[in-house]
C-alpha positions in Angstrom: -17.5 -84.2 39.8 -15.4 -85.5 37.1 -12.3 -83.3 36.2 -12.4 -80.8 33.2 -9.5 -81.6 30.7 -7.4 -78.4 29.8 -4.7 -79.1 27.0 -2.2 -76.4 26.6 -1.0 -76.2 22.6 1.0 -73.5 20.8 4.2 -72.8 19.0 7.6 -74.0 20.8 9.1 -71.2 23.0 5.8 -69.2 23.6 5.8 -69.8 27.5 3.5 -73.0 27.6 5.4 -74.8 30.2 5.6 -71.9 32.6 1.8 -71.2 32.3 1.6 -75.4 33.0 3.7 -75.0 35.7 1.9 -71.9 37.5 -1.6 -73.8 36.9 -0.5 -77.2 38.0 2.4 -76.6 40.6 3.7 -79.9 42.3 1.0 -82.5 41.2 2.7 -83.3 37.5 3.5 -86.6 35.9 5.6 -86.8 32.9 5.3 -89.7 30.4 6.0 -90.8 26.9 3.1 -90.5 24.7 1.6 -94.3 23.6 3.4 -95.7 21.0 6.0 -92.5 20.8 9.3 -91.7 22.5 7.9 -88.2 23.1 7.4 -87.0 26.9 4.1 -85.3 27.8 3.2 -83.7 31.1 0.1 -83.7 32.6 -0.6 -82.4 36.3 -3.7 -81.7 38.1 -5.5 -78.1 38.8 -8.0 -75.8 41.2 -9.2 -73.2 38.9 -11.5 -71.1 40.5 -13.1 -73.6 42.4 -13.4 -76.5 39.4 -11.1 -79.3 38.9 -9.0 -79.8 36.0 -6.4 -82.0 34.3 -4.0 -80.0 32.5 -1.7 -81.6 29.4 1.0 -79.7 28.2 1.5 -80.5 24.7 4.9 -80.3 22.7 5.4 -77.1 20.1 3.2 -77.2 17.3 2.9 -75.1 14.1 -0.2 -76.4 12.7 -3.0 -78.9 12.5 -1.3 -80.7 9.7 1.9 -82.3 11.2 5.3 -82.6 10.1 7.2 -83.5 13.3 6.8 -86.5 15.8 5.7 -84.0 18.6 3.3 -82.2 16.2 1.9 -85.4 15.7 1.5 -86.1 19.4 0.3 -83.0 19.9 -2.7 -83.2 17.3 -3.4 -87.1 18.6 -3.9 -85.4 21.8 -7.0 -82.9 20.4 -8.4 -85.5 18.6 -8.2 -88.7 20.6 -8.4 -87.5 24.0 -11.3 -84.5 22.9 -10.2 -81.7 25.7 -13.3 -79.4 26.9 -10.8 -76.5 26.8 -8.2 -75.5 24.7 -5.6 -73.0 25.4 -3.4 -71.9 22.6 -0.5 -69.9 23.8 0.9 -67.3 21.4 3.7 -64.5 21.4 1.9 -61.3 21.4 4.9 -60.1 19.8 4.4 -62.1 17.0 0.2 -62.6 16.7 0.2 -62.1 13.1 2.6 -65.2 12.3 0.9 -67.5 15.3 -3.2 -66.3 14.3 -3.4 -69.2 11.4 -3.0 -71.7 13.9 -5.7 -70.3 16.0 -8.0 -70.4 12.7 -7.4 -74.0 12.0 -8.3 -74.6 15.7 -11.7 -72.6 15.4 -12.4 -74.4 12.3 -11.7 -77.6 14.2 -14.3 -76.7 16.5 -12.3 -76.8 19.4 -13.6 -74.7 22.4 -10.3 -72.2 22.3 -8.9 -70.0 24.7 -6.3 -67.6 23.5 -3.3 -66.4 25.7 -1.2 -63.4 24.2 1.7 -64.0 26.5 4.8 -61.7 26.5 2.4 -59.0 26.7 5.4 -56.8 28.5 7.8 -57.6 25.5 5.4 -56.1 22.9 5.0 -53.0 24.9 8.6 -52.2 25.0 8.5 -52.9 21.4 6.0 -50.1 21.3 3.0 -52.5 19.7 -0.3 -51.7 21.4 -3.0 -54.8 20.6 -6.9 -54.2 21.4 -7.7 -57.3 23.2 -11.5 -56.5 23.4 -11.3 -55.8 19.4 -9.4 -59.2 18.7 -11.6 -60.9 20.8 -14.8 -59.7 18.9 -13.1 -60.0 15.6 -12.4 -63.8 15.9 -15.0 -65.0 18.3 -13.2 -66.4 21.2 -12.0 -65.4 24.6 -8.8 -63.6 24.5 -6.6 -63.2 27.6 -2.8 -61.0 28.3 0.0 -62.5 30.2 3.3 -62.2 31.2 3.5 -65.7 32.6 7.3 -65.3 34.0 5.6 -63.0 36.3 2.1 -64.2 37.1 0.8 -61.1 35.3 -3.0 -62.1 34.0 -3.5 -65.2 35.5 -6.5 -63.8 37.5 -8.1 -63.3 34.7 -7.0 -66.2 32.5 -8.5 -68.7 35.2 -11.6 -66.8 35.3 -12.0 -67.3 31.6 -11.2 -70.7 31.7 -13.4 -71.5 34.3 -16.2 -69.9 33.0 -15.5 -71.1 29.2 -18.9 -70.7 27.3 -19.0 -71.5 23.5 -19.4 -68.8 21.4 -19.7 -68.5 17.5 -16.5 -68.3 16.0 -15.1 -66.7 13.2 -14.0 -69.0 9.8 -11.9 -68.3 7.2 -13.4 -68.1 3.8 -12.0 -70.1 0.4 -12.6 -69.9 -2.9 -15.6 -71.0 -4.5 -13.6 -74.0 -5.8 -12.6 -75.2 -2.1 -16.3 -74.2 -1.0 -18.1 -75.7 -3.1 -16.0 -79.0 -2.2 -16.6 -78.6 0.9 -20.3 -78.8 1.0 -20.1 -81.6 -1.6 -17.9 -83.6 0.9 -19.8 -82.6 3.9 -23.1 -83.9 2.9 -21.2 -87.2 2.2 -20.0 -87.8 5.7 -22.2 -89.7 7.9 -19.7 -90.5 10.5 -19.0 -88.7 13.7 -15.5 -87.2 14.5 -13.7 -85.6 17.3 -13.0 -82.4 14.8 -15.6 -80.6 12.5 -16.2 -82.3 9.3 -15.0 -78.7 7.8 -11.7 -79.4 9.2 -11.6 -82.8 8.2 -12.5 -82.2 4.3 -9.7 -79.2 4.7 -6.9 -81.9 5.8 -8.0 -84.5 3.4 -7.7 -82.1 0.6 -4.0 -81.3 2.1 -3.2 -85.2 1.7 -3.0 -86.0 5.7 -3.1 -89.8 5.6 -4.3 -90.1 8.8 -7.3 -88.1 8.1 -7.7 -90.1 5.2 -7.6 -93.3 7.0 -9.8 -92.6 9.3 -12.6 -91.0 6.6 -12.0 -94.4 5.0 -12.5 -96.2 7.7 -16.1 -94.4 8.6 -17.4 -93.6 4.9 -16.9 -97.4 3.6 -19.8 -96.6 1.4 -19.6 -93.7 0.0 -15.3 -92.9 0.2 -14.9 -93.8 -3.4 -17.3 -90.7 -4.2 -15.1 -88.5 -1.3 -11.9 -89.7 -2.9 -12.9 -88.4 -6.3 -14.4 -85.1 -5.7 -10.9 -84.5 -3.4 -8.8 -85.3 -6.3 -10.6 -83.6 -8.5 -10.5 -80.6 -6.1 -6.6 -80.7 -5.9 -5.8 -81.0 -10.0 -7.5 -78.0 -10.3 -4.7 -76.0 -8.3 -1.1 -75.6 -9.7 0.4 -75.6 -6.0 0.2 -78.2 -2.9 -3.0 -77.4 -1.0 -1.3 -77.2 1.8 0.7 -73.9 0.1 -3.3 -73.0 -0.9 -4.8 -73.2 2.5 -1.6 -71.7 4.7 -2.1 -68.8 2.5 -5.8 -68.1 2.9 -5.0 -68.5 6.5 -2.0 -66.3 6.4 -4.2 -63.8 4.5 -6.9 -63.8 7.3 -4.4 -63.7 9.8 -2.6 -60.4 8.1 -6.0 -58.7 8.0 -7.3 -59.5 11.5 -3.7 -58.1 12.8 -3.7 -54.8 10.9 -7.0 -54.1 12.6 -6.2 -54.9 15.9 -2.4 -53.8 16.3 -0.4 -51.3 16.1 2.7 -52.5 14.7 6.5 -51.4 16.5 9.0 -49.8 14.6 12.7 -50.0 14.7 13.1 -46.7 16.3 11.4 -48.4 19.4 13.5 -51.1 19.8 15.4 -51.1 23.1 18.6 -52.4 23.6 17.3 -56.0 24.4 15.8 -56.2 20.8 18.8 -54.4 19.1 21.1 -57.1 20.8 18.4 -59.7 19.7 18.9 -58.8 16.3 22.8 -58.8 16.5 22.9 -62.0 18.0 21.3 -63.6 14.8 23.3 -61.3 12.3 25.7 -63.1 10.1 28.7 -61.0 11.6 27.8 -60.0 14.9 26.4 -63.2 15.8 29.6 -64.8 15.2 31.4 -62.3 17.6 29.0 -63.2 20.4 28.9 -66.7 19.7 32.7 -66.8 20.1 32.5 -64.4 23.4 29.7 -66.7 24.7 32.1 -69.9 24.0 35.4 -67.9 25.7 33.1 -66.7 28.5 32.1 -70.8 29.0 35.9 -71.9 28.8 36.7 -69.5 31.3 33.9 -70.6 33.9 33.9 -74.4 33.5 37.7 -74.5 31.8 39.6 -72.3 34.2 37.2 -72.2 37.4 35.5 -75.4 37.1 38.3 -77.8 35.6 41.2 -76.3 37.3 40.7 -74.1 40.5 37.8 -76.1 41.6 39.3 -80.0 40.7 42.8 -79.1 42.0 40.8 -78.2 45.6 38.9 -81.1 45.7 41.4 -83.9 44.1 44.7 -82.6 46.2 43.1 -81.4 49.2 39.6 -82.9 49.9 40.4 -85.9 48.6 44.5 -86.2 48.5 45.1 -84.8 52.5 41.7 -85.9 54.0 39.4 -88.7 52.6 41.5 -91.0 50.8 44.2 -91.3 53.5 41.3 -91.6 56.2 39.4 -94.4 54.2 43.0 -96.1 53.2 43.5 -96.2 56.9 39.8 -97.3 58.1 39.4 -99.8 55.0 42.8 -101.6 55.9 41.8 -102.2 59.8 38.4 -103.5 59.2 38.8 -105.9 56.0 42.1 -108.2 56.7 42.0 -109.4 53.4 43.9 -107.7 50.5 42.3 -108.4 47.5 38.8 -107.4 49.2 41.1 -103.9 50.4 41.7 -103.4 46.6 38.2 -103.4 46.1 37.6 -100.1 47.9 41.0 -98.1 48.0 43.3 -99.9 45.4 44.3 -98.5 42.2 41.1 -99.0 40.5 38.9 -98.8 44.2 35.2 -97.5 44.5 36.3 -95.2 46.7 40.0 -94.2 45.4 39.4 -94.2 41.6 35.2 -94.5 41.3 34.2 -92.2 43.4 37.1 -89.9 43.5 36.8 -89.4 39.6 33.1 -89.0 39.8 33.3 -86.3 42.8 36.7 -84.5 42.6 37.5 -84.8 38.9 33.9 -84.4 36.8 31.7 -83.0 39.8 33.2 -79.5 39.1 33.0 -79.6 36.0 29.6 -80.9 35.7 28.2 -78.3 38.3 29.9 -75.2 36.4 28.6 -76.3 32.9 25.4 -76.8 34.2 25.4 -73.3 35.8 26.3 -71.7 32.9 24.4 -73.8 30.6 21.3 -72.4 32.5 21.8 -69.2 32.2 22.6 -69.1 28.7 19.1 -71.5 28.6 17.5 -69.2 30.5 18.2 -65.8 28.6 16.7 -67.2 25.3 19.7 -67.4 23.5 19.8 -70.8 22.4 16.7 -70.2 19.7 19.0 -66.9 18.2 22.2 -69.3 18.3 19.6 -72.0 16.4 18.6 -69.2 14.0 22.2 -68.0 13.2 24.0 -71.4 12.4 20.9 -72.3 10.3 22.4 -71.6 7.0 25.4 -72.8 8.3 23.6 -76.3 9.4 22.0 -77.2 6.3 25.3 -78.0 4.6 26.0 -80.9 6.9 22.3 -82.2 6.3 20.9 -80.8 9.2 18.7 -77.2 10.3 19.3 -74.4 12.7 17.2 -76.6 15.3 19.6 -79.2 15.5 22.3 -76.6 17.6 19.7 -77.4 20.5 21.0 -81.2 20.7 24.7 -80.6 19.5 24.9 -77.7 22.0 23.0 -80.0 24.8 25.9 -82.9 23.9 28.2 -80.7 25.7 26.2 -81.2 28.5 25.2 -84.6 28.2 25.2 -86.4 24.8 22.9 -88.8 26.1 20.4 -86.3 26.8 21.3 -84.7 23.9 20.5 -87.9 21.6 17.0 -88.1 23.1 16.3 -84.5 22.3 17.1 -85.2 18.2 13.5 -86.6 18.2 12.9 -82.9 18.2 14.2 -82.8 14.5 11.8 -83.0 11.5 13.4 -85.7 9.1 14.7 -89.4 9.9 17.8 -88.1 8.0 18.2 -85.3 10.3 17.7 -87.3 13.2 20.2 -89.6 12.0 23.1 -87.3 11.1 22.6 -85.2 14.6 23.0 -88.6 16.4 26.1 -89.6 14.6 27.7 -86.2 15.1 27.4 -86.5 19.0 28.6 -89.9 19.1 31.7 -89.0 17.0 32.6 -85.5 17.8 31.0 -83.6 20.8 32.6 -84.1 24.2 30.2 -84.0 26.7 30.9 -81.6 29.6 32.6 -83.8 32.2 35.1 -85.2 29.2 35.4 -81.7 27.8 36.0 -79.9 31.1 38.9 -82.9 31.9 40.2 -82.0 28.3 40.3 -78.2 29.1 42.3 -79.3 32.0 44.7 -81.2 30.6 45.3 -78.7 27.8 45.0 -75.5 29.9 48.3 -73.1 29.5 48.9 -74.9 26.2 47.4 -72.9 23.6 48.8 -74.5 20.7 47.7 -78.1 21.6 44.6 -77.0 22.5 44.1 -75.4 18.6 45.1 -78.9 17.6 42.9 -80.4 19.0 39.8 -78.1 18.5 40.6 -77.4 15.1 41.0 -81.7 13.9 37.7 -82.5 15.9 35.7 -79.8 14.4 37.2 -80.5 10.8 35.9 -83.9 11.3 32.7 -83.0 12.7 32.3 -80.5 9.7 33.6 -83.3 7.3 31.8 -86.2 8.2 28.3 -83.9 9.1 28.6 -82.9 4.9 29.7 -86.8 4.0 26.5 -88.3 5.8 24.6 -85.8 4.5 25.5 -86.4 1.1 25.5 -90.3 1.5 21.9 -90.9 3.6 19.2 -90.6 1.8 15.9 -88.4 2.7 14.7 -85.2 2.4 16.8 -81.7 2.7 15.9 -79.8 6.1 13.6 -77.0 6.6 13.4 -74.7 9.2 11.3 -72.9 11.6 11.4 -71.3 14.6 10.0 -68.9 17.3 12.0 -66.6 19.2 11.0 -66.1 22.6 11.8 -62.6 24.5 15.8 -62.1 25.5 15.8 -61.4 29.0 18.2 -61.2 31.9 18.2 -64.9 33.5 16.1 -65.2 36.8 18.7 -66.8 39.5 16.3 -68.7 40.8 15.1 -70.6 37.8 19.3 -71.2 37.2 19.9 -72.8 40.6 16.6 -74.6 40.1 17.9 -75.9 36.7 21.2 -76.7 38.2 20.4 -78.3 40.9 17.9 -80.8 38.8 20.5 -81.8 36.7 23.3 -81.9 39.4 21.0 -84.2 41.2 20.4 -86.2 37.9 24.3 -86.7 37.6 24.3 -88.1 41.4 21.7 -90.4 40.6 22.5 -91.3 37.2 26.0 -91.3 36.7 27.6 -91.9 40.4 26.3 -95.2 40.4 27.8 -96.0 36.7 31.7 -94.7 37.9 31.1 -97.2 41.4 30.1 -100.1 39.1 33.1 -99.1 36.3 34.9 -99.4 39.7 34.0 -102.7 40.2 34.2 -103.9 36.8 37.7 -103.1 36.2 38.4 -104.7 39.8 36.5 -108.1 39.2 38.2 -107.6 35.3 41.5 -107.3 36.8 41.3 -110.3 39.6 39.8 -112.5 36.6 42.4 -111.5 34.6 39.4 -110.4 31.4 40.5 -106.6 32.0 44.0 -107.4 31.1 43.0 -109.4 28.2 41.3 -106.6 27.0 43.8 -104.2 27.7 46.6 -106.2 25.9 44.1 -106.5 23.1 43.8 -102.5 22.9 47.3 -101.8 23.3 48.5 -102.5 19.6 46.1 -100.1 18.3 47.1 -97.2 21.2 51.0 -97.6 20.2 49.9 -97.8 16.6 49.1 -94.0 17.0 52.1 -93.3 18.8 50.8 -94.0 22.6 52.3 -95.7 25.4 50.7 -99.0 26.6 49.7 -97.1 29.6 46.9 -95.3 27.7 44.8 -98.4 26.8 43.5 -98.5 30.0 41.9 -94.8 29.3 40.3 -95.8 26.3 38.6 -99.0 28.0 37.4 -96.7 30.9 36.0 -94.2 27.9 33.7 -97.0 27.0 32.3 -97.3 30.4 32.1 -93.0 30.4 33.9 -90.5 27.9 34.9 -89.1 31.2 36.1 -91.8 32.9 38.8 -92.0 29.8 39.4 -88.3 29.6 39.9 -88.7 33.9 42.6 -91.7 33.1 44.6 -89.7 30.6 44.5 -86.9 33.3 46.2 -89.2 35.9 48.6 -90.5 33.3 49.6 -87.2 32.6 50.0 -85.9 35.6 52.8 -88.6 36.4 54.3 -87.7 33.0 53.3 -90.5 31.4 52.4 -88.4 27.9 54.7 -85.7 25.6 53.0 -83.0 24.2 52.6 -84.2 20.7 51.0 -87.9 22.6 48.9 -86.0 24.8 47.4 -84.1 21.8 47.1 -87.3 20.1 45.3 -89.0 22.6 43.0 -86.3 23.7 41.6 -86.2 19.7 41.2 -89.9 19.4 39.3 -90.3 23.0 37.4 -87.5 21.8 36.5 -89.5 18.4 36.4 -92.8 20.3 33.3 -94.9 20.6 30.3 -93.1 22.9 29.8 -94.6 26.4 27.7 -97.0 27.6 24.6 -95.2 28.6 24.7 -93.2 24.9 25.3 -96.1 23.2 22.6 -97.2 24.7 20.4 -94.6 24.0 21.0 -94.4 20.5 20.2 -97.6 19.9 16.7 -96.8 21.4 16.1 -94.0 19.7 17.7 -95.2 16.4 17.5 -98.8 16.0 20.0 -101.3 16.9 21.3 -101.3 13.0 21.8 -97.9 12.9 23.4 -98.0 16.7 26.0 -100.6 15.8 26.4 -99.3 12.1 27.6 -95.7 14.1 30.1 -97.5 16.6 31.6 -99.8 13.9 32.3 -96.5 11.5 33.4 -94.6 14.8 35.6 -97.3 16.6 38.5 -97.7 13.7 37.8 -94.4 12.0 39.2 -92.6 15.5 42.3 -94.6 15.5 42.8 -93.7 11.7 42.5 -89.8 12.7 45.0 -90.4 15.7 47.4 -92.7 13.4 47.6 -89.3 10.6 47.6 -86.8 13.2 50.6 -88.6 14.9 52.5 -88.8 11.9 51.6 -85.4 10.7 52.9 -83.5 13.8 56.1 -85.7 13.7 56.6 -85.3 10.0 56.5 -81.6 10.3 59.0 -82.0 13.5 55.8 -80.0 15.8 57.2 -79.3 19.2 54.2 -78.9 21.8 
């Protein structure tokens, strides 16, 4: 028997992925949707004895797409023609999410509505009449608490035993209703959604739907176009706005009939804390407190205590001496010994940097970030910074890739595709490449500046000012639309240890698979470069730039390492500073310049892939001289002011 296709849709942060994972368990594949960079998850599920192919779509707010993710979600609905569509909504925000439900019903899709986070709604004092809602909109309705598996038995029964019903549609005014009837009589082709939905999308100037109708209605298309244009001309507002008002009015009427709203008196501590997180004053305090906690855990425990133990004890006393002895006894050739245990050896440099210096920093950051992520704080942080981010050409949603950049700039650059406009994606990618240190680089910098509050303040201040100024400048120079912002806020929850450990494990596993080989390869390339003289030649080329910003020539190697990986370069400075090779001022100038320095090879490659070769090269061509210019000006200012660090 051919499996039924079940497509899960809904706004971001409503629990779609949890429901997908619960239904499919381990039978999952992840791949880019054809012709896009958007990932789509697919899996198999056995529901009440029936085989299903389940597709988890990117977040969408409307059938009129604005982002690439919404376009992919709609394409799946239009092209793959699912037997059942499961819309997941946040029960607390039912009224705000019903307009998409009404659009999906209007499209003639076989829809099941899942009210997730019912426990959160009940905590707020909300009561929802599920049978009344089901009767009012004419589709099956279930309630779940996905994180706890509640409501899944009924959900599975509704999915497996789905039968088409007569669903509720939106009533429009006489002008729109008349136009729909006229055009409907002219549509002779077969469409993946209802003709009524096709017409409403035509009225909203949907280019993709216009192309589809033009292709199918060659003879009658001029008449269709004339009716559509005449209808648009009779309204003073854009048709997206007009249809949005009708759907929201209908959604409000339905919500008023089936829900008992919450009041602020019923808000528990969690909801109050949630609102404080988005408050301009309390939100700032909570954000700073979160960053301070991150600094203590990653910067102190990870970058100092853990690194010291692994580097000085594990590698310094045991691994390095043992491996040096083994290699020297086994390999008679000195130049080949250096490949493994020399100054730039695979074991003594590459593996030592990767495991003793970078791994504890990465692991502690990933653990802390997983906790922050699991609580639901990131969307609240996005709401908090939205007004501020708009000054630099971004919206609150950009906080996700920016914060992710402190974990890995490469992964963060990939997530910029979730931003609505091309301009926002370019600005975010540029700022990630310029002024956001990854967790490993940040951890090493924190270790370098530990116990030096004045040095840390100068570094953080200069990098933050560059982030703000260059973001503001880029937002003014680059053409494009002003950013808009709309985001669903999931419930604020205590982090679940199993989720945190699972996410941390998968990210550390990614680190070992993707990053450790780069450290080994970098060691080999440096070794080969030393033997052939190429490495020395490049170092000598960088030395004048390094000396120009007041640093010793030995620091040139760290900048070259930084191109292989940012943290590799920071670790080089770590070694140089430990040997007493950098004074207080030199250390600050070095870490500022290295932070602003060109992105590592991995991030550079992803930037080219995501933004294009021309844009990627333009970013590097600007960032490389800019970093050294800032270093030069900082060194000049600190020396002229006689600052002692």
